[in-house]
C-alpha positions as a Markdown table, in Angstrom:
| # | Residue | x | y | z |
|---|---|---|---|---|
| 1 | Met | -20.3 | 12.5 | 3.6 |
| 2 | Leu | -21.1 | 10.0 | 6.4 |
| 3 | His | -24.4 | 10.4 | 8.1 |
| 4 | Asp | -24.3 | 11.1 | 11.8 |
| 5 | Arg | -27.9 | 10.8 | 13.0 |
| 6 | Pro | -28.5 | 10.1 | 16.8 |
| 7 | His | -29.8 | 6.6 | 16.1 |
| 8 | Ser | -27.6 | 5.7 | 13.0 |
| 9 | Pro | -26.4 | 2.1 | 13.2 |
| 10 | Ile | -22.7 | 1.6 | 14.0 |
| 11 | Phe | -21.3 | -1.1 | 11.7 |
| 12 | Leu | -18.9 | -3.9 | 12.5 |
| 13 | Met | -17.6 | -4.9 | 9.1 |
| 14 | Asp | -15.7 | -8.1 | 8.2 |
| 15 | Arg | -14.0 | -9.0 | 4.9 |
| 16 | Glu | -17.3 | -10.0 | 3.2 |
| 17 | Asp | -19.1 | -6.9 | 4.2 |
| 18 | Ile | -16.1 | -4.8 | 2.9 |
| 19 | Leu | -16.2 | -6.6 | -0.4 |
| 20 | Arg | -19.9 | -6.1 | -0.8 |
| 21 | Ala | -19.4 | -2.3 | -0.2 |
| 22 | Gly | -16.8 | -2.1 | -2.9 |
| 23 | Gly | -13.7 | -2.2 | -0.7 |
| 24 | Asp | -11.7 | -4.0 | -3.3 |
| 25 | Asn | -12.5 | -1.6 | -6.1 |
| 26 | Ile | -9.1 | -0.3 | -7.3 |
| 27 | His | -10.6 | 2.7 | -9.2 |
| 28 | Leu | -12.5 | 4.0 | -6.1 |
| 29 | Ala | -9.4 | 3.4 | -4.0 |
| 30 | Met | -7.3 | 5.5 | -6.4 |
| 31 | Gln | -9.9 | 8.3 | -6.2 |
| 32 | Asp | -9.6 | 8.1 | -2.4 |
| 33 | Val | -5.9 | 8.4 | -2.5 |
| 34 | Thr | -6.0 | 11.4 | -4.9 |
| 35 | Arg | -8.7 | 13.2 | -2.9 |
| 36 | Thr | -6.9 | 12.5 | 0.4 |
| 37 | Ile | -3.6 | 13.9 | -0.9 |
| 38 | Ala | -5.4 | 17.1 | -2.0 |
| 39 | Leu | -7.0 | 17.4 | 1.4 |
| 40 | Leu | -3.6 | 16.9 | 3.1 |
| 41 | Gln | -2.0 | 19.5 | 0.9 |
| 42 | Gly | -4.8 | 22.0 | 1.7 |
| 43 | Gly | -4.5 | 21.5 | 5.4 |
| 44 | Gln | -7.9 | 19.7 | 5.6 |
| 45 | Ala | -6.4 | 16.4 | 6.7 |
| 46 | Gly | -3.7 | 15.2 | 9.1 |
| 47 | Met | -1.8 | 12.3 | 10.6 |
| 48 | Pro | -0.7 | 12.7 | 14.2 |
| 49 | Ala | 2.3 | 10.7 | 15.2 |
| 50 | Glu | 1.9 | 7.0 | 15.7 |
| 51 | Ile | 2.4 | 5.2 | 19.1 |
| 52 | Ser | 3.3 | 1.6 | 19.7 |
| 53 | Val | 3.4 | -1.1 | 22.4 |
| 54 | Pro | 5.5 | -4.2 | 22.2 |
| 55 | Leu | 4.1 | -7.6 | 21.9 |
| 56 | Ala | 5.3 | -10.5 | 24.0 |
| 57 | Glu | 8.9 | -11.6 | 23.4 |
| 58 | Thr | 7.6 | -14.8 | 22.0 |
| 59 | Ala | 6.0 | -12.9 | 19.1 |
| 60 | Gly | 9.4 | -11.7 | 17.9 |
| 61 | Pro | 12.0 | -9.1 | 19.1 |
| 62 | Ser | 10.5 | -6.2 | 17.1 |
| 63 | Ala | 6.9 | -7.3 | 17.0 |
| 64 | Lys | 4.6 | -4.4 | 18.0 |
| 65 | Ile | 1.1 | -3.1 | 17.9 |
| 66 | Tyr | 0.7 | 0.4 | 16.4 |
| 67 | Ala | -2.0 | 3.0 | 16.9 |
| 68 | Leu | -2.1 | 5.1 | 13.7 |
| 69 | Pro | -4.6 | 8.0 | 13.9 |
| 70 | Ala | -5.7 | 10.3 | 11.1 |
| 71 | Trp | -8.5 | 12.8 | 10.3 |
| 72 | Leu | -10.1 | 13.9 | 7.1 |
| 73 | Gly | -12.2 | 17.0 | 6.2 |
| 74 | Gly | -13.8 | 17.6 | 2.9 |
| 75 | Asn | -16.5 | 15.2 | 2.0 |
| 76 | Tyr | -15.2 | 12.7 | 4.5 |
| 77 | Gln | -15.6 | 14.6 | 7.8 |
| 78 | Thr | -14.2 | 11.6 | 9.8 |
| 79 | Ala | -11.4 | 10.8 | 12.2 |
| 80 | Gly | -10.1 | 7.3 | 12.9 |
| 81 | Val | -7.4 | 5.1 | 14.1 |
| 82 | Lys | -5.9 | 2.0 | 12.6 |
| 83 | Trp | -4.8 | -0.5 | 15.2 |
| 84 | Thr | -2.4 | -3.0 | 13.7 |
| 85 | Ala | -0.3 | -5.8 | 15.1 |
| 86 | His | 2.9 | -6.6 | 13.2 |
| 87 | Arg | 4.0 | -10.1 | 14.0 |
| 88 | Gln | 7.3 | -11.9 | 13.3 |
| 89 | Ile | 6.6 | -15.3 | 14.8 |
| 90 | Arg | 3.3 | -16.8 | 13.7 |
| 91 | Pro | 1.8 | -19.8 | 12.0 |
| 92 | Thr | 2.7 | -20.0 | 8.3 |
| 93 | Asp | -0.9 | -19.7 | 7.2 |
| 94 | Glu | -1.5 | -16.5 | 9.1 |
| 95 | Ala | -0.8 | -12.9 | 8.0 |
| 96 | Ala | 2.1 | -10.9 | 9.3 |
| 97 | Ala | -0.2 | -8.0 | 10.2 |
| 98 | Val | -3.6 | -8.0 | 11.8 |
| 99 | Ser | -5.4 | -4.7 | 11.8 |
| 100 | Thr | -8.7 | -3.0 | 12.6 |
| 101 | Thr | -9.8 | 0.5 | 11.8 |
| 102 | Leu | -12.2 | 2.5 | 13.9 |
| 103 | Val | -14.0 | 5.5 | 12.3 |
| 104 | Asn | -15.7 | 8.4 | 14.1 |
| 105 | Cys | -17.6 | 11.5 | 13.0 |
| 106 | Leu | -15.2 | 14.5 | 12.9 |
| 107 | Arg | -17.9 | 16.9 | 14.0 |
| 108 | Thr | -19.5 | 15.0 | 16.9 |
| 109 | Gly | -17.1 | 12.2 | 17.7 |
| 110 | Asn | -19.8 | 9.6 | 17.4 |
| 111 | Arg | -18.7 | 6.1 | 16.4 |
| 112 | Leu | -19.6 | 5.3 | 12.8 |
| 113 | Gly | -18.0 | 1.9 | 12.2 |
| 114 | Val | -15.3 | -0.6 | 12.9 |
| 115 | Val | -13.7 | -2.3 | 9.9 |
| 116 | Ala | -11.4 | -5.3 | 9.6 |
| 117 | Ser | -8.8 | -3.5 | 7.6 |
| 118 | Glu | -6.3 | -6.0 | 6.2 |
| 119 | Ile | -7.9 | -6.0 | 2.8 |
| 120 | Leu | -8.2 | -2.2 | 2.8 |
| 121 | Thr | -4.5 | -1.9 | 3.6 |
| 122 | Ala | -3.7 | -4.1 | 0.7 |
| 123 | Val | -6.1 | -2.2 | -1.7 |
| 124 | Arg | -4.9 | 1.3 | -0.7 |
| 125 | Thr | -1.3 | 0.1 | -1.1 |
| 126 | Ala | -2.1 | -1.2 | -4.6 |
| 127 | Ala | -3.9 | 2.0 | -5.4 |
| 128 | Val | -0.8 | 4.1 | -4.6 |
| 129 | Ser | 1.3 | 1.8 | -6.8 |
| 130 | Ala | -1.2 | 2.1 | -9.6 |
| 131 | Ile | -1.0 | 5.9 | -9.5 |
| 132 | Val | 2.7 | 5.9 | -9.5 |
| 133 | Met | 2.8 | 3.3 | -12.4 |
| 134 | Gln | 0.6 | 5.5 | -14.5 |
| 135 | Ser | 2.9 | 8.5 | -13.9 |
| 136 | Ile | 6.0 | 6.9 | -15.5 |
| 137 | Pro | 6.5 | 7.5 | -19.2 |
| 138 | Phe | 7.3 | 4.4 | -21.3 |
| 139 | Asp | 7.7 | 4.3 | -25.1 |
| 140 | His | 6.2 | 0.8 | -25.1 |
| 141 | Ala | 3.7 | -1.2 | -23.0 |
| 142 | Pro | 5.5 | -1.8 | -19.7 |
| 143 | Arg | 6.5 | -5.3 | -18.7 |
| 144 | Ile | 5.5 | -5.9 | -15.1 |
| 145 | Ala | 7.0 | -8.2 | -12.5 |
| 146 | Ile | 5.5 | -8.8 | -9.0 |
| 147 | Leu | 7.8 | -10.1 | -6.3 |
| 148 | Gly | 5.9 | -12.0 | -3.5 |
| 149 | Ala | 2.8 | -14.1 | -3.2 |
| 150 | Gly | 1.2 | -12.9 | 0.1 |
| 151 | Thr | -1.8 | -10.6 | 0.7 |
| 152 | Ile | -0.1 | -7.4 | -0.6 |
| 153 | Ala | 1.3 | -9.1 | -3.7 |
| 154 | Ala | -2.0 | -10.7 | -4.5 |
| 155 | Arg | -3.8 | -7.4 | -4.4 |
| 156 | His | -1.0 | -5.8 | -6.6 |
| 157 | Leu | -1.4 | -8.7 | -9.1 |
| 158 | Ala | -5.2 | -8.1 | -9.2 |
| 159 | Met | -4.6 | -4.4 | -9.8 |
| 160 | Ala | -1.9 | -5.1 | -12.5 |
| 161 | Val | -4.2 | -7.5 | -14.3 |
| 162 | Glu | -7.1 | -5.1 | -14.3 |
| 163 | Leu | -5.2 | -2.0 | -15.3 |
| 164 | Phe | -2.4 | -3.4 | -17.4 |
| 165 | Gly | -3.5 | -6.9 | -18.3 |
| 166 | Asn | -4.0 | -6.0 | -22.0 |
| 167 | Ala | -0.5 | -4.7 | -22.5 |
| 168 | Gly | 0.5 | -7.7 | -24.7 |
| 169 | Ser | 2.8 | -9.6 | -22.3 |
| 170 | Ala | 2.0 | -11.7 | -19.3 |
| 171 | Ile | 2.7 | -10.3 | -15.9 |
| 172 | Met | 5.6 | -12.0 | -14.3 |
| 173 | Leu | 5.3 | -13.4 | -10.7 |
| 174 | Trp | 8.2 | -14.4 | -8.6 |
| 175 | Asn | 8.4 | -15.7 | -5.1 |
| 176 | Arg | 11.0 | -17.5 | -3.0 |
| 177 | Thr | 8.6 | -20.4 | -2.6 |
| 178 | Gln | 7.5 | -21.3 | -6.1 |
| 179 | Gln | 4.5 | -23.3 | -5.0 |
| 180 | Ala | 3.0 | -20.1 | -3.4 |
| 181 | Ala | 3.5 | -18.3 | -6.7 |
| 182 | His | 1.9 | -21.1 | -8.7 |
| 183 | Thr | -1.1 | -21.1 | -6.3 |
| 184 | Leu | -1.6 | -17.4 | -6.7 |
| 185 | Ala | -1.1 | -17.5 | -10.5 |
| 186 | Ala | -3.6 | -20.3 | -10.8 |
| 187 | His | -6.4 | -17.7 | -10.3 |
| 188 | Tyr | -5.6 | -16.2 | -13.7 |
| 189 | Pro | -5.3 | -17.4 | -17.3 |
| 190 | Arg | -1.8 | -18.3 | -18.3 |
| 191 | Glu | -1.6 | -15.6 | -21.0 |
| 192 | Leu | -2.1 | -13.0 | -18.3 |
| 193 | Val | 0.2 | -14.3 | -15.5 |
| 194 | Arg | 3.3 | -16.5 | -15.6 |
| 195 | Val | 5.5 | -17.7 | -12.8 |
| 196 | Val | 9.1 | -16.8 | -13.2 |
| 197 | Pro | 11.4 | -19.1 | -11.1 |
| 198 | Asp | 14.5 | -17.0 | -11.5 |
| 199 | Leu | 14.7 | -13.5 | -9.9 |
| 200 | Gln | 17.4 | -12.3 | -12.3 |
| 201 | Glu | 15.0 | -13.0 | -15.2 |
| 202 | Ala | 12.2 | -11.0 | -13.6 |
| 203 | Met | 14.4 | -8.1 | -12.8 |
| 204 | His | 16.1 | -8.1 | -16.2 |
| 205 | Glu | 12.9 | -8.3 | -18.3 |
| 206 | Ala | 10.6 | -6.0 | -16.2 |
| 207 | Asp | 10.1 | -2.3 | -16.7 |
| 208 | Ile | 8.0 | -2.1 | -13.5 |
| 209 | Val | 8.9 | -4.2 | -10.5 |
| 210 | Leu | 6.4 | -4.3 | -7.6 |
| 211 | Ala | 8.3 | -5.7 | -4.5 |
| 212 | Cys | 5.6 | -7.0 | -2.1 |
| 213 | Thr | 7.5 | -9.4 | 0.1 |
| 214 | Ser | 8.1 | -9.7 | 3.8 |
| 215 | Ala | 11.8 | -10.2 | 3.3 |
| 216 | Glu | 13.8 | -9.0 | 6.3 |
| 217 | His | 17.1 | -8.8 | 4.3 |
| 218 | Pro | 17.7 | -7.1 | 1.0 |
| 219 | Phe | 17.8 | -9.2 | -2.2 |
| 220 | Ile | 17.4 | -6.6 | -4.9 |
| 221 | Leu | 21.0 | -5.6 | -5.8 |
| 222 | Arg | 22.6 | -2.8 | -7.8 |
| 223 | His | 23.2 | -5.0 | -10.9 |
| 224 | His | 19.4 | -5.6 | -11.1 |
| 225 | Ile | 18.7 | -2.0 | -11.8 |
| 226 | His | 18.5 | -0.8 | -15.4 |
| 227 | Pro | 17.4 | 2.4 | -17.3 |
| 228 | Asn | 13.7 | 3.2 | -17.4 |
| 229 | Met | 13.0 | 0.8 | -14.5 |
| 230 | Leu | 10.3 | 1.7 | -11.9 |
| 231 | Leu | 10.8 | -0.2 | -8.7 |
| 232 | Ile | 8.0 | 0.2 | -6.1 |
| 233 | Gln | 9.0 | -1.2 | -2.7 |
| 234 | Ala | 5.8 | -2.0 | -0.9 |
| 235 | Gly | 7.4 | -4.6 | 1.3 |
| 236 | Tyr | 9.7 | -4.4 | 4.3 |
| 237 | Asp | 13.3 | -4.6 | 3.2 |
| 238 | Glu | 13.8 | -5.8 | -0.3 |
| 239 | Ala | 16.3 | -3.3 | -1.8 |
| 240 | His | 19.9 | -3.0 | -0.9 |
| 241 | Ser | 21.3 | 0.5 | -0.2 |
| 242 | Asp | 23.5 | 0.3 | -3.3 |
| 243 | Ala | 20.5 | -0.6 | -5.4 |
| 244 | Val | 18.4 | 2.3 | -4.1 |
| 245 | Thr | 21.2 | 4.9 | -4.7 |
| 246 | Ala | 21.6 | 3.5 | -8.3 |
| 247 | Phe | 18.3 | 4.9 | -9.4 |
| 248 | Asp | 18.1 | 8.3 | -11.1 |
| 249 | His | 15.2 | 9.4 | -8.8 |
| 250 | Ile | 14.3 | 8.3 | -5.3 |
| 251 | Cys | 10.6 | 8.9 | -4.5 |
| 252 | Leu | 8.2 | 8.1 | -1.7 |
| 253 | Asp | 4.6 | 8.6 | -0.6 |
| 254 | Leu | 5.4 | 11.2 | 2.0 |
| 255 | Trp | 8.3 | 12.4 | 4.2 |
| 256 | Gly | 7.5 | 13.1 | 7.8 |
| 257 | Asp | 8.6 | 12.8 | 11.4 |
| 258 | Phe | 8.3 | 9.0 | 11.0 |
| 259 | Ser | 11.6 | 9.2 | 9.0 |
| 260 | Gln | 13.3 | 9.3 | 12.4 |
| 261 | Thr | 11.7 | 6.1 | 13.7 |
| 262 | Ser | 10.2 | 4.0 | 10.9 |
| 263 | Val | 11.8 | 0.6 | 10.2 |
| 264 | Lys | 11.1 | 0.9 | 6.5 |
| 265 | Ser | 14.3 | 0.5 | 4.7 |
| 266 | Leu | 14.4 | 3.9 | 3.0 |
| 267 | Phe | 14.1 | 5.7 | 6.3 |
| 268 | Arg | 16.8 | 3.5 | 7.8 |
| 269 | Leu | 19.1 | 4.3 | 4.9 |
| 270 | Tyr | 18.4 | 8.0 | 5.7 |
| 271 | Arg | 19.3 | 7.6 | 9.4 |
| 272 | Glu | 22.4 | 5.6 | 8.5 |
| 273 | Gly | 23.6 | 8.3 | 6.2 |
| 274 | His | 23.2 | 6.5 | 2.8 |
| 275 | Ile | 20.8 | 9.1 | 1.5 |
| 276 | Ala | 19.9 | 12.7 | 2.4 |
| 277 | Arg | 16.5 | 14.4 | 2.6 |
| 278 | Thr | 17.6 | 16.4 | -0.5 |
| 279 | Asp | 18.0 | 13.1 | -2.5 |
| 280 | Ile | 14.2 | 12.7 | -2.5 |
| 281 | Ala | 12.9 | 13.8 | -6.0 |
| 282 | Ala | 9.2 | 13.6 | -5.5 |
| 283 | Asp | 6.4 | 12.4 | -3.2 |
| 284 | Leu | 2.7 | 11.7 | -3.9 |
| 285 | Arg | 1.8 | 15.3 | -3.5 |
| 286 | Thr | 4.2 | 16.4 | -6.3 |
| 287 | Ile | 3.3 | 13.3 | -8.4 |
| 288 | Ile | -0.5 | 13.8 | -8.1 |
| 289 | Leu | -0.9 | 17.6 | -7.7 |
| 290 | Asp | 2.2 | 19.0 | -9.5 |
| 291 | Asn | 2.3 | 16.3 | -12.2 |
| 292 | Trp | 6.0 | 15.5 | -11.5 |
| 293 | Arg | 7.4 | 13.1 | -14.1 |
| 294 | Pro | 10.9 | 11.7 | -14.8 |
| 295 | Asn | 12.4 | 12.0 | -18.2 |
| 296 | Met | 12.0 | 9.1 | -20.6 |
| 297 | Gly | 14.6 | 6.5 | -19.9 |
| 298 | Glu | 15.3 | 7.5 | -16.3 |
| 299 | Ser | 14.9 | 5.0 | -13.5 |
| 300 | Val | 12.7 | 5.6 | -10.4 |
| 301 | Tyr | 12.7 | 4.0 | -7.0 |
| 302 | Phe | 9.5 | 4.5 | -5.0 |
| 303 | Ser | 9.2 | 3.6 | -1.4 |
| 304 | Ser | 5.6 | 2.9 | -0.4 |
| 305 | Phe | 5.7 | 3.7 | 3.3 |
| 306 | Gly | 1.9 | 3.2 | 3.7 |
| 307 | Leu | -0.1 | 6.1 | 4.9 |
| 308 | Asn | -2.7 | 5.4 | 7.5 |
| 309 | Ile | -4.7 | 8.4 | 6.3 |
| 310 | Phe | -5.6 | 6.3 | 3.2 |
| 311 | Asp | -7.0 | 3.5 | 5.5 |
| 312 | Ile | -9.3 | 6.0 | 7.2 |
| 313 | Ala | -10.4 | 7.4 | 3.8 |
| 314 | Leu | -11.2 | 3.9 | 2.4 |
| 315 | Ala | -12.9 | 2.8 | 5.6 |
| 316 | Ser | -15.0 | 6.0 | 5.7 |
| 317 | Arg | -16.1 | 5.3 | 2.1 |
| 318 | Ile | -17.2 | 1.8 | 2.6 |
| 319 | Ile | -19.0 | 2.7 | 5.9 |
| 320 | Arg | -20.9 | 5.4 | 4.0 |
| 321 | Thr | -21.7 | 3.0 | 1.2 |
| 322 | Thr | -23.0 | 0.5 | 3.8 |
| 323 | Gln | -25.1 | 3.1 | 5.4 |
| 324 | Glu | -26.7 | 3.9 | 2.1 |
| 325 | Thr | -27.5 | 0.3 | 1.4 |
| 326 | Phe | -28.0 | -0.9 | 5.0 |
| 327 | Thr | -29.7 | -4.3 | 5.6 |
| 328 | Pro | -30.3 | -5.7 | 9.1 |
| 329 | Asn | -28.0 | -8.6 | 8.4 |
| 330 | Leu | -24.9 | -6.5 | 9.3 |
| 331 | Thr | -23.7 | -6.6 | 12.9 |
| 332 | Glu | -24.5 | -3.5 | 15.0 |
| 333 | Phe | -23.1 | -2.5 | 18.4 |
């Protein structure tokens, strides 16, 4: 639990501070996700509706800044808000999203810390994917393909190498721009990661596909889907509607009121009438708490919407860790 003494320091944490506090530890992030889902199921956590304001027209027609609040009871006892700008028009070397998370004590409202949260968003997204990947039965070591070479893809690749890197076959990496894929793959031995230039090859060979691109138009088509495939869509709009409906099971992290407004492709398919609420086979609650599993050989599509409640959980943990190991070099305010 976070300390809330009258004179406790309030931490302003950048990327390096977060890494020192274990912010990129995939195992701890998976624990945070699991605990948070249990709290949410038990009514000890919640996510009020998001609000947004538009950026200037020069930033892109649908570019917005979102305020994403959440609260956590249990051992967290925190409330927070993730403030994130989603950009369309930006320099090529800058991220599509810029985000900061502010955490307060749930009991007193006192500020506890402010965290630069891009890395936490990437890690909690990879943690959700890891939990889902481990829930799917395979009769062999699954072959994995990662689509994309940005921040989310890089964190998924690190997760896949750590958790599945000894599976016997190299993790495939595909990106529209091959140079970006080669640059990312260069951080790993060739026997662990190999760049695949052809999308069809990656989709055909992989049992697990992690789609982590910023594509604004679908490129995963119905003919790419095969039995016993798990496709996790962590990006924006990779899968065509015909591809999504070709799966035996459609799953997601959580269904909520955001299904009426979210630009994520699964919710747009719902609003356009391609799928119904009853088509959803499972969410994280049934996967984690009820041990939902598909039958061997069935294909699963999982839409990773991205729950801000996980950002608050991870931020709370690293602030607590920093409190316990505090040194005067950290910025206070």
